[in-house]
C-alpha positions as CSV (number, residue, x, y, z in Angstrom):
1,M,21.5,43.7,18.4
2,N,21.6,43.7,22.1
3,R,17.5,43.0,21.8
4,A,18.1,40.1,19.0
5,V,20.1,38.1,21.2
6,G,18.0,38.7,24.1
7,I,15.2,37.0,22.3
8,L,17.5,34.4,21.3
9,S,18.5,33.0,24.7
10,G,14.6,32.5,25.2
11,L,14.6,29.7,22.8
12,S,14.2,26.1,23.7
13,R,17.5,24.1,24.8
14,P,18.4,22.6,21.7
15,Y,18.7,26.1,20.2
16,R,20.2,27.5,22.8
17,L,22.9,24.5,22.6
18,A,23.2,25.3,18.5
19,L,24.2,28.9,19.0
20,T,27.7,28.5,19.0
21,T,30.2,31.4,18.8
22,D,30.1,31.5,14.9
23,Y,26.4,31.7,15.4
24,N,26.3,34.8,18.0
25,E,28.9,36.4,15.2
26,R,26.7,35.7,12.2
27,V,23.4,37.4,14.5
28,R,25.7,40.4,14.7
29,T,26.7,40.7,11.1
30,V,22.5,40.6,10.2
31,A,21.7,43.1,12.8
32,K,24.0,45.4,11.3
33,R,23.0,44.5,8.1
34,L,19.5,45.3,9.0
35,S,20.3,48.9,10.5
36,S,22.3,49.7,7.2
37,N,20.3,48.4,4.4
38,V,16.7,50.0,4.3
39,N,15.4,48.7,0.7
40,G,15.5,45.2,2.4
41,Q,17.8,43.8,-0.4
42,R,20.0,40.3,-0.6
43,Q,23.3,40.9,0.1
44,K,26.4,38.6,0.2
45,D,29.0,38.6,3.4
46,D,32.6,38.5,2.7
47,S,33.1,36.2,5.4
48,P,33.8,32.5,5.0
49,S,32.5,31.4,8.0
50,T,28.7,32.5,6.9
51,K,26.4,31.6,4.0
52,E,24.4,34.0,1.6
53,I,21.5,35.3,3.8
54,S,18.0,36.8,3.1
55,I,16.9,40.2,4.4
56,R,13.2,39.9,4.8
57,P,11.3,43.8,4.6
58,R,11.1,45.2,7.8
59,R,7.4,44.7,8.3
60,L,6.6,41.6,9.4
61,D,3.2,40.2,7.6
62,M,2.4,36.8,9.6
63,S,-0.5,36.1,7.0
64,R,2.2,36.0,4.3
65,T,5.4,34.2,6.5
66,P,7.8,33.7,3.9
67,S,8.4,29.7,3.4
68,V,11.6,28.4,4.3
69,L,14.3,28.1,2.0
70,N,15.2,24.7,1.1
71,R,18.9,24.2,1.7
72,E,21.7,21.6,2.3
73,P,22.1,20.5,5.6
74,W,19.9,23.8,6.8
75,S,17.5,25.9,5.8
76,E,17.7,29.6,7.4
77,A,15.2,32.5,7.5
78,I,15.3,35.9,8.7
79,L,13.1,37.5,10.5
80,D,12.2,41.6,10.4
81,D,13.6,44.1,12.7
82,D,10.3,44.8,14.1
83,V,10.3,41.1,15.6
84,S,13.7,40.4,15.8
85,S,16.3,39.2,14.1
86,I,16.5,35.3,14.6
87,I,18.4,32.5,12.7
88,R,16.0,29.8,12.7
89,I,17.1,26.2,12.2
90,V,15.3,23.8,10.1
91,P,16.2,20.3,9.5
92,K,15.3,19.8,5.7
93,S,13.4,16.3,6.8
94,F,13.2,14.3,10.1
95,S,15.3,11.5,9.1
96,Y,18.2,14.0,10.2
97,Y,17.6,13.0,13.7
98,M,17.5,9.2,12.6
99,A,21.0,7.1,12.8
100,N,19.9,6.1,8.9
101,T,19.1,8.5,7.0
102,F,18.8,6.9,3.5
103,H,16.7,3.9,5.3
104,A,14.6,6.4,7.2
105,D,13.8,8.5,4.2
106,I,12.9,5.4,2.5
107,M,10.6,4.4,5.2
108,L,8.8,7.8,5.6
109,E,7.7,7.2,1.7
110,L,6.4,3.9,2.0
111,R,4.8,4.6,5.2
112,G,3.1,7.5,3.7
113,L,1.7,5.4,0.5
114,T,0.4,2.8,2.9
115,R,-1.8,5.2,4.9
116,K,-2.9,6.8,1.7
117,Y,-4.4,3.8,0.2
118,A,-5.0,1.2,3.1
119,S,-8.9,1.6,1.9
120,L,-8.2,-0.1,-0.9
121,P,-9.4,-4.0,-1.6
122,K,-6.2,-6.3,-1.1
123,V,-5.5,-10.0,-2.3
124,Q,-4.4,-12.5,0.2
125,S,-0.7,-13.1,-0.8
126,G,1.6,-11.2,-3.9
127,E,4.0,-13.1,-6.0
128,R,6.8,-10.9,-5.8
129,K,10.5,-11.1,-4.9
130,F,12.5,-7.9,-3.9
131,L,16.1,-7.4,-3.0
132,S,18.5,-9.2,-0.8
133,R,20.0,-7.7,2.5
134,Q,23.0,-7.2,0.5
135,D,21.9,-5.8,-2.0
136,Y,19.8,-3.1,0.0
137,K,23.1,-2.4,1.9
138,A,24.7,-1.9,-1.1
139,M,22.4,1.0,-1.9
140,D,23.2,2.9,1.1
141,P,25.8,5.3,0.7
142,Q,27.2,5.3,4.2
143,Q,26.2,1.1,4.1
144,R,24.1,1.1,7.8
145,T,21.9,-0.9,6.9
146,R,21.1,-3.3,9.9
147,P,19.0,-6.7,9.5
148,T,16.1,-5.2,11.4
149,E,15.8,-2.4,8.9
150,Y,15.9,-4.6,5.8
151,N,13.2,-6.7,7.8
152,E,11.0,-4.0,8.4
153,L,11.7,-2.7,4.8
154,L,10.0,-6.2,3.4
155,V,6.8,-6.1,5.8
156,I,5.7,-2.8,4.2
157,L,6.9,-3.9,0.8
158,K,4.8,-7.0,1.2
159,D,1.9,-5.1,2.9
160,L,1.7,-2.5,-0.6
161,A,1.9,-5.6,-2.7
162,R,-0.8,-7.3,-1.8
163,I,-3.1,-4.2,-3.1
164,R,-5.0,-5.7,-6.2
165,P,-3.0,-5.4,-9.9
166,D,-5.8,-3.8,-11.4
167,L,-6.6,-1.1,-8.9
168,M,-2.6,-0.3,-7.6
169,P,-1.9,3.3,-8.2
170,Q,1.0,4.0,-10.4
171,E,3.0,5.8,-7.4
172,V,2.5,2.9,-5.4
173,A,4.2,0.6,-8.1
174,I,6.7,2.7,-8.8
175,A,7.9,2.7,-5.4
176,I,7.5,-0.9,-5.3
177,R,9.6,-1.4,-8.8
178,R,12.5,0.1,-6.9
179,F,13.6,-2.5,-4.6
180,E,12.1,-5.5,-6.8
181,I,13.9,-8.4,-8.7
182,E,13.0,-8.6,-12.7
183,S,11.4,-11.5,-13.1
184,K,11.0,-13.7,-16.6
185,A,7.6,-14.5,-15.8
186,T,5.1,-11.5,-17.2
187,L,1.7,-11.1,-16.6
188,P,-1.0,-12.1,-19.2
189,D,-2.1,-9.0,-21.0
190,I,-5.5,-7.6,-19.7
191,A,-6.6,-7.4,-23.8
192,N,-6.7,-10.9,-25.0
193,R,-9.3,-11.7,-21.8
194,K,-12.0,-14.3,-23.2
195,I,-15.5,-11.7,-23.5
196,D,-18.3,-12.0,-25.6
197,E,-20.2,-9.3,-27.4
198,F,-22.0,-8.2,-24.2
199,G,-19.0,-7.7,-22.2
200,R,-19.2,-11.1,-20.3
201,A,-16.8,-13.7,-19.6
202,Y,-18.4,-17.2,-18.8
203,G,-17.3,-20.3,-16.0
204,H,-18.4,-23.6,-15.9
205,G,-17.9,-26.1,-12.7
206,K,-19.0,-29.3,-11.1
207,R,-19.1,-30.4,-8.1
208,K,-20.4,-34.0,-6.8
209,D,-23.4,-34.1,-8.9
210,A,-24.0,-30.4,-9.1
211,A,-23.0,-28.4,-11.9
212,A,-22.8,-24.4,-12.5
213,S,-22.5,-22.1,-15.4
214,V,-21.7,-18.2,-14.3
215,W,-21.5,-15.1,-16.1
216,V,-19.6,-12.2,-15.2
217,V,-20.1,-8.7,-16.2
218,R,-19.2,-4.8,-14.9
219,G,-22.2,-3.8,-12.9
220,E,-23.1,-2.8,-9.7
221,G,-22.8,-6.0,-7.4
222,Q,-25.9,-7.9,-8.4
223,I,-25.9,-11.8,-8.2
224,L,-29.1,-14.1,-9.0
225,V,-29.1,-17.6,-9.1
226,N,-31.5,-19.4,-11.4
227,G,-33.2,-15.9,-11.7
228,K,-33.5,-15.4,-8.1
229,P,-31.3,-13.4,-5.5
230,I,-28.8,-15.5,-3.8
231,T,-30.5,-15.3,-0.5
232,E,-33.3,-17.2,-1.7
233,I,-31.3,-20.3,-3.3
234,F,-28.7,-20.5,-0.6
235,K,-30.4,-19.6,3.0
236,R,-27.3,-20.5,4.9
237,Q,-24.9,-18.2,5.2
238,I,-22.2,-21.1,5.0
239,D,-23.6,-22.1,1.9
240,R,-23.9,-18.5,0.4
241,E,-19.4,-17.6,1.7
242,R,-18.6,-21.1,0.0
243,A,-20.3,-20.1,-3.4
244,L,-18.6,-16.4,-3.4
245,Y,-15.7,-17.3,-2.0
246,P,-13.3,-16.3,-4.9
247,L,-14.8,-12.8,-4.6
248,T,-13.2,-12.6,-1.2
249,V,-9.9,-13.9,-2.4
250,I,-9.4,-11.1,-4.9
251,G,-10.8,-8.4,-2.3
252,G,-13.9,-7.3,-4.6
253,G,-17.1,-7.7,-6.1
254,L,-19.3,-5.0,-5.8
255,E,-18.2,-4.1,-10.1
256,Y,-19.4,-6.9,-11.0
257,N,-22.9,-8.0,-11.8
258,I,-22.8,-11.9,-11.6
259,F,-25.2,-14.9,-13.2
260,I,-25.5,-18.4,-12.3
261,I,-27.1,-21.6,-13.1
262,V,-26.7,-24.3,-11.2
263,K,-28.6,-27.8,-11.0
264,G,-28.2,-30.8,-9.8
265,G,-26.9,-32.4,-6.3
266,G,-27.1,-31.0,-3.0
267,L,-26.6,-27.1,-1.5
268,S,-23.4,-28.4,-0.6
269,G,-22.0,-29.5,-3.8
270,Q,-24.2,-26.3,-5.9
271,S,-22.2,-24.0,-3.3
272,G,-19.2,-25.9,-4.2
273,A,-19.8,-25.7,-8.4
274,V,-20.7,-22.4,-8.2
275,A,-17.5,-21.0,-6.3
276,L,-15.3,-22.9,-9.1
277,A,-16.9,-21.6,-11.6
278,L,-17.3,-18.3,-10.8
279,S,-13.0,-18.2,-10.4
280,R,-13.0,-19.7,-14.0
281,A,-15.2,-16.4,-15.2
282,L,-13.1,-14.4,-13.2
283,Q,-10.2,-15.4,-14.8
284,Q,-11.3,-15.0,-17.8
285,Y,-12.6,-11.2,-17.3
286,N,-9.4,-10.1,-15.7
287,P,-6.6,-12.4,-16.3
288,H,-4.5,-10.6,-13.6
289,L,-6.5,-12.7,-11.3
290,G,-5.6,-15.7,-12.3
291,P,-2.0,-16.0,-10.2
292,I,-4.0,-15.1,-7.5
293,L,-6.9,-17.9,-7.8
294,I,-4.4,-20.1,-7.9
295,K,-2.3,-19.5,-5.0
296,A,-5.9,-19.4,-2.7
297,N,-6.5,-23.0,-4.7
298,C,-10.0,-21.8,-6.0
299,L,-9.0,-22.9,-9.7
300,F,-8.8,-26.5,-9.1
301,Q,-12.0,-28.7,-9.4
302,D,-13.0,-30.5,-5.5
303,L,-13.0,-34.3,-6.9
304,R,-14.0,-35.7,-3.4
305,I,-17.5,-37.7,-4.0
306,V,-19.5,-40.1,-1.4
307,E,-17.9,-43.2,-1.1
308,R,-20.2,-46.2,-2.0
309,K,-22.3,-48.7,0.5
310,K,-20.2,-51.9,1.2
311,P,-22.1,-55.4,1.1
312,G,-22.3,-56.3,5.1
313,K,-22.1,-52.7,5.8
314,K,-24.7,-50.3,6.9
315,K,-23.1,-47.3,5.2
316,A,-19.7,-47.4,3.4
317,R,-17.7,-48.5,6.6
318,K,-20.1,-48.6,9.2
319,S,-20.6,-52.2,10.7
320,P,-24.0,-53.5,12.3
321,Q,-23.7,-53.9,16.0
322,W,-21.6,-56.9,16.9
323,V,-23.8,-59.6,19.2
324,K,-22.0,-62.4,20.8
325,R,-25.2,-65.1,21.0
C-alpha cells in the first residue's frame, strides 16, 4: 500500500491535486483487495463513497493493456500489483475542459468532418438556412450558448454545405440536417434529367453572332471543340477560362466528356456562347446543379452587342477631331 501511494505521489500536479482524502481511501481499499484476491475477480465495495472497480490480473502484459472503461463522468482502471495499484482519472471527452460542453462536442464532430472531407470539390455558395441563435440555445440543456459560439457554428456549417450535392457524404448530410430549417422547396429529382439513348445531355447557347452546341456525357475529362482540342481553337487562356467557367462553378469537370460545335462571330463571342451552352447541358445532365449555376449567373444569356455606328461619327459615339477653322 505504501508503495502504491508513493507512486501516486509521482504523478503530475493536476493528478496530485485531484487525489483528495476520498481517493486515498479508495487506493487503500484497492490495495487490500489485491492482497486478498488472488484470482483477479471483480468485487463490489460496500462503502457508499466508492464505485464498482475492476481488478486486473496480477501480471500486466503491456502489449494487451485493457481499454479504459467508459463511465460518466470518469473512467477508472486499476493496474496489477506488480506495477502498482493506481487509479487513473481520464475524461471521456475533451469537452470536459470546456465551459460549454454541449457546444464543444458539436464543434469537435463538425471539425472532424471538415478535416476528413477537405479534398471534396465545393461550389461557390450553398442555398441552406440554419437554426436561429435562440433555437440553437434552446437545444443546449444548460442554456450557456453565446453569440460568438453560434457564429462559430454557422461558419463551419456553411463550409460543409458548400460541398457539391451529388458528392456530399451521408454523414455530412446528416450532421447538417440537425441544424437546418426545413424548406418547402425541394431539389429536382435526378431521375428526371434529360439525356438521350447514348447518355448525353444537350445544351445550346448564343453570344453576339456566335452560336454553340454542347454535349455532356460521363467520361474522363476530354474536351473537343469542332473535333479538335480546346487549346487549338481557344489559344488564349482568358478565352478558355471564359468558356469553361461553369466547370469552375460546380467544382468539377474531370468526370465529364464534353463535345462542342461552335460557329460564327469571333473568339470572345464563341467563348461566351460555349459557356452558356455548357451550363445548360450540365443542368440537363444533373438537375441538382441548376440552383448553383443560377446563383453564379451562368444560365442567363448575355444580350449585349456592339453599338451601331452613327452618321457623322467615326464609330458609335466617337466624333471626328474638332477644328476651329
